[in-house]
N, C-alpha and C positions, 0 to 999 in steps of 0.2 A: 809667623807674618811677617813678609818684607816691611823694614823700614824702609819712610820716603825721606829724603834729602832734607835735612833740617831737623829731623828728629832727635830725642834723648835715644843714645843706644839702650839696650833692655837692662843690661848690669846698674846703669845711671838710673835708667826710670824707678825701679825698684827700690833702690838706694832713697832716693827722692822722696819716693811714697813713702818710706821707713821713714823718714827725716819726719816728714808731712804729721804721718801717725803720733812720732814723736811726741812732735809741738803740740799735739791736739790732746794726746794722754798726759795732760798734765795731773795736779794731786783729786780735781773733782771727779776728772773721768776715770782714776784708776780708784776712788775709794765711795764715790757717789752710788754708783751701780749697785754693790752690793750691799749697801743701807737700804734702796728701792726692794731688791729684791726679799732681802732679811722682811719689811713691812708687807710685802709682799704676798709670799706665802706662795699656797697655792694659786694666786692669781696669777702669778710673776710672767708668766705670756702673756698675758694681756699688758701688762705692765710696759713690758718691755717693747710690745707693738707700740705704743703710745710715746715711750724716751724715744723709739726707734725715730717717731717722727721729729721730732723737734731738734736730737740732739747727734742725731748720723743723716736721716733723709734731706734735710734740710740742710746741711752744711754742704755734701755734697750739691745739691742745688747751685747751691751758693758761687761754687764755683763754675756751672754751668750760666747763671744767669751775667756771672765778671765776664765768662765769655763771649755770651750773645750781646750784650748792653757795651763788650768792646771798652772796657773802661775801670776803671777802682771802685773802692767803695763811696770815695770823695765825689768821684765824676756822677756816678748813676745817679746817686740821692740830689745832686744837685742839679742833675738834668730835670730830674723830677719837681723839685722843687727851688726853686735859685734860689730866693732867702732864706725858707727855711731848712733847708737839706744841707748847706753844711752848717748850722748851728746843732743840727740832730747828730748829725755825725759826728762833728766834735767832742760830744755831749757823750755818745758811747765810747769813743777813742779813749776820751778822760776814764770810762767806768772801767772800760776793759783793761785799760793800761795800767797808771802808777795810782787811782784812787781803790780799784776794788781786785780785779783780775792776776794780776801780778805778785800784788805784796801777801794776799792769800795763799798764793806757790809757797812762797817764806814762811807763812804762817803755819801752814800745813805740816811741812818738815819739822820744822821747832816742836809742832806739836806727836809727832812721831816719834822724835827721839827722845824727847824726856817721857812718853808713856812705858819704849821698850826700854829706856836705860832706870826708869825707877826714880828718875832726882825730877824734882819740881824746885828750881830755886824761887825764893820769896824774893830776891831781889831782881829787878828789870834792866841790869846790866850784862848777864848771860846772852837773851835773846837780844839786846840790842846788838852784843860785839855777832855774833851768828848770822843777823838779821846783814851786818856791814859784808860779813865777808862773803857772803852768801851774793849780794849784790854786785860784789869785786869778781866775782866766777863770772857771773852772766853779764857785766862789760865785757869781758874777753873775748867770751865767744861773742857779741855784740859787734865787736870793734873792727872783726874782718868783715866787711860787708858782704862780700858775694861770694864767698865759702860761709859761711854762717849755716845753710844746708849741711853741708860737706862736712863740718866738725861735728854736728849734731849726729848725723847717720852714721860716723865713724867713730866716734868716740861713746855716744849715751845709748843708740837704737839696741844694739847686740847686750848690752846688759840689760837693760830694761825688759827685754822680750824674753831674756831666761828667767827674770823675777817673775813676772807675769804667769809664764807657763806654768814655772811649779806650783804655783799658788792655786791656778784654777784646774789643773791638772788632777793636784792631792784632794782639792777642793768635791771635785767631780767624783772622784773617786772613791772616798772615803767618806762621807755626808757626816755633820755633825750632829744633826736632829732629821728630824721629817719634818715634810711641810704643812705650814699651819694656815688658818683662814686669814685672807689680809685685816693690819691692823685699823684701816683708815676706811672713814665710810664714805668715801667717793667714789666713784666707778673706777674700776683699775686702768683702765684706759685713758679718761683723764686725767689722774694722779700720776700715770707715766708720763703725759703730754705735757700738762706745769713742771714737772719734776724738772724735765729737758732743759727747761729754760735756764739752770741753775749751773752747767757746766761750761755756758756760755760758747759752745762750739758753733751756734749759727754766726755770731755776732766775730768769732773769731777765722773762720771762713771767710766772710767779708775781707776783711782786715788782711791774712793772709795772704791774700791773691796774689798783693803787688809784691811780698817779698818772695814768693815761686815767681812771679815774673822776672824779678830780678837775675835769682839763679839760674833759671832758665836761661835766660841771656849770657851768662858765664860759661855755661855749657854749651853755648855755640847754636842753641835753638833759634832757627830761622823765625822773621817776622810772620810769613804767610802759615805757618806750623803751630804758632803759641799755642791759640787758644787749643789746638788740640789736646797739646801734650800738658796743657793746667787741667784741660777733664780728666785725662788719665792719671795724673800724677794723684788729682784728687779721689779717683775711683779705689784706684790702691789705698789710701792711705785714711779713705774714711773705710772701707771693706773692712781693713786691719782694725779699726777701730769697732766696727760691728761684733764683729768676733770675741773678743777682751769685752765689751760690754755683757750683750749675752751669759757670756761665762764667768761673769761677776755676780749679774743678778742671780743665776741658778746657785753658784755658790752660797750667796747672804740667805736664800730661800732655804738652803739645806742648812742652816745653823738650827732653823727650826724653834726660835722662840730659848734656844740655849743661853745664849749673850742677849743681854739689855745693854747694849752699847752701842754707839753710831759713827757713822762716817769714819773719819781717821784714828780712832777708838776703836771702834767693829775689826776691821781691815786687819791692825795691828792685833787683836785678840784672839780673829783665825787665823793669822800668819803663826801666834806664839802654839797655838792647839791644833793646826795642821801639821809643822815643820817642827816646833820645839824651841827652843832658847836660839838657835843659831836660824832660824826660819824667822825668826820675828824681827832676830837684829838685819837678816836682809832685806828684810821688805822695809824695815827704816832707812837703809840705804838707797832700797830702790824708788820708795817716794823721795827721797832727794833728786833721786837722777829724773823721776817724772817731773816734777814741780819745776823742776832747773828745764826741762825742755821746753814747758809751756812759756814758762817766763822768759827764756831764750827768745822765741818767735814771737808774742805779743810785743816784747820792750821794742824788737826788730818791724814789726808792723807799724806800730806807734811812733819810731823814729821816720819810716817811711810816710807815714802819713803829714807828720809835720813839715817834711819839707814839699812832698806833693801839694798839701792845701797852702802853703804859704810861698808856692812857685819859688822854691829855693832860698828863699830869706833866711829861713829855720833847718839849716842843715843837720843830715844826720848823726851824726858823730855828737853833735851840739846835742840836740834831741833825745840822744840813748845816753849821755850823762846826765840830764837832768831827771832821766825816768826811772833811772836808777837809784838816785841818791833820793827820787821822793818817795820809789816804791819801798827802798828800806825805811823810812822813817814810817812809814801808813804801817809797815810789816811788823812792826817793833809794836804794836798795837797789842795784837795775840787774834789767833782766827777766830773766836767767839765775837770779839766786836766789832771785827769786819764783816762776818756773815751775820750779824743780827742788822747793822744799819746800815749798811750799804746794799745789801745783795735785794731788797724789794725796790730802789733806783734802778738796777739792772732789770728787774723784770717788767719795769714800767716801757721801757725802750724796745723790749723784745720782740712784740706784736708785729712795731712798724717794719722792722728787719725781717721780719716774716710776710708782710704783704709786697714788701722792695723784690724779694727773691723771686716770692711768688707770680709779679706781672712780667720780669722780666726772663723768666723760664717758659711760661707759658703765653703768652699776650703775641698773636700774632705782628708784627711791623708794631714791633717793641719800643721803635724809635719815635714814629708819626708821634706829633702834637698833639692831636684830640686822643690817642691811647696814654700817653703820660696822663693828662688830666685825671683820668682814670685811678691811675696809681696816685697819683698825689690824694686826690680827697681819702682813698684807703688807707695812707699812711698819715695826712691829717685827723679821722676819726681815731685811727688805732693809738696816736698819741693821748687824744685824747681820753681815752678808757685805761692805757696804760696810767695815766695820771691818776684817774681815780681808784684803780686797784692800789698805787701808792700809796693813796689818801686813807683808804680803807686798812691795807697793813700796817702804817705808820701809827693808826689811829689805836690799834691792839697794843704795839709796841709801849708806847710814850703814854699810854692812856690818856688821851686827848676828851676824852668823851663827848666824840659826835656821835648822839646817838641819831640824832633826826638825819645825818650823812649817812650811818648804817643803813636804819631801816630804809631808805632809798636806794641803797646800794644794792641792798638783797631784792630787791623786789626786780630786779634786773634780770633777765633769761642766763640762766646760768653763770649769776655772780656767783656762788657762796665756790665755785671750779675757777673761777678768775676767767671766765672766757666770753665774756660777754660781749667783746669785740669785735667776735668770728661771726654770729647774724649780723652784727651793725654795720661790720666793714663789707661784708657780700649786697649787702642792702643798697650802701650809700655809691658801691664801685657800680654797681649793675645800675641803677639813675643814671649815675655820671657818663656813662658809657652812651646810653642812650638821649641823652640832655644835649652832652658836645658834640654826637656824630650828627643831631639832625640841625645843630647850631651850627657845622662845618657844612651841610650838604645847602642849609640857608643862605649862607654867604656864596658860597661856590652857584647857585641858582642865581644871586644877585649879579655875582662876576660876569654870568652871562650874557644877563639882559644888559648892563651895562654895554658890552660887549657888539 
C-alpha cells in the first residue's frame, strides 16, 4: 500500500502500534483473561465474545470516536454535557489514574514478585520501597513527553511479546487439564461483557488518544492525515491485544480446575507449571514490564488531560510528578484493598463512556446540537444506573443492610448482571431523538413564519 504524504512510515506505524499494545496490556489485561478462561471452562468462547465487546472492540471504537469527534476525551464530553461533562471526565481520569488503575499496576507487580520468590514480609516497608522505586522508573519514562511511546516500543515491547508468546504457546501445546463447565450462574456472554470492564481498556483508549496525537505530531504526521493514523495505530494495538486475550483465556480454560487461584496468583502458578521455576521467575519480570507500560501510558494520559482541561495552567511535567507520588502512596496499600474498594467506582462510570463512544461512532452528523442531546440523555441515564450498581456492590462489601434497596434493585431487568442501564438507555435515547427532533422542526417552522 502506497503511503500518502504526512502518514507514518510502515516501520514507525508497527512500532507505535506495538507501543499502544504495551500500554493497554497492563497487569490486568495480562492476568485477568486467564482467570476468565478458567472460570468459563467449556464456555470460554462465549465468554471471550462478551469480553471482546467491552475490553477490545469498544476500545478500538473509542479511537474511531475520537477521530470522528475531532477532539480529546475532555472535549467530547464537554461538547455533549457542558456542565456535567468535565465533572464526569475528571472523575474518570482520577479513577483511571492515581486512584485505581496506575497503583493497581505496581501492586500487581509486587504480588507476582512475592509469590514467585515465596517471600511474604509482614512489615509494610518493603512494598513502600518497591512502590517508590517503581514510580521513579515510571517518572523517567514520562519525563520525555514527545518520545515516550518510542521508549516503550523499543525497550519494553520486545521483552513483553517474548514472554507472552512463550506462556500462551506452551499453554496451548501442553494443557494442564481438561475443560470443565463454567463456575458462575450468569450467561457466559454476560459474564464476559461485565468482566471486560475490569481491564479499563475503554477508558484507557479514550485517554490514550491525546498521547497518540502528541506522539504522531512528533513523528511528523500532518494534521490532514492525523485522524486516519490514530485509527491505524489503534487497529494494530487492539488487534494484537485481541489475540493475547483469546490465547490467555484458552490457557486458563486448559487448567481444567487443577489450580484454585485467581488473577496474578493463577498466572504465576501456570507459568511455574508450564515453564518450571525459571519460567515463573521470567513471568514475574514480564508482569512488572507489562504493568509498567500501562502505568506509563495512563500516567501520560492523565498529565495530558490535566494540561488540556486547565488550558495549560496545570502543566504536563508538574502533573506527571504529582501522579507518580500519589500512585506510589495508593499502590503501597496492596492489590486486595485497591480491587475491593475502588473497582466498583470504575464500574459506575463505564456505561457512560460506552454511550459516548457508540454515539460518536454511529450517530450521523454527530456534531449537530439535536443529536448531541440524545447522547447527553443517554449518558445521564447511564450514570444514574452506574450509581445504583455501585450502591448495590458496596452494600455487599460493607454490610450496609440496605435490604429495601436490594429488593427494588433486583426487580429491574438484567439487574443481577448489572446491565439494567442497557434497556433504559436505549429507551431514553430513542425518546430523546424524536422529542428533540420534533422541537427542532417546530422551531424551524416558527422561524419560517416570522420570515
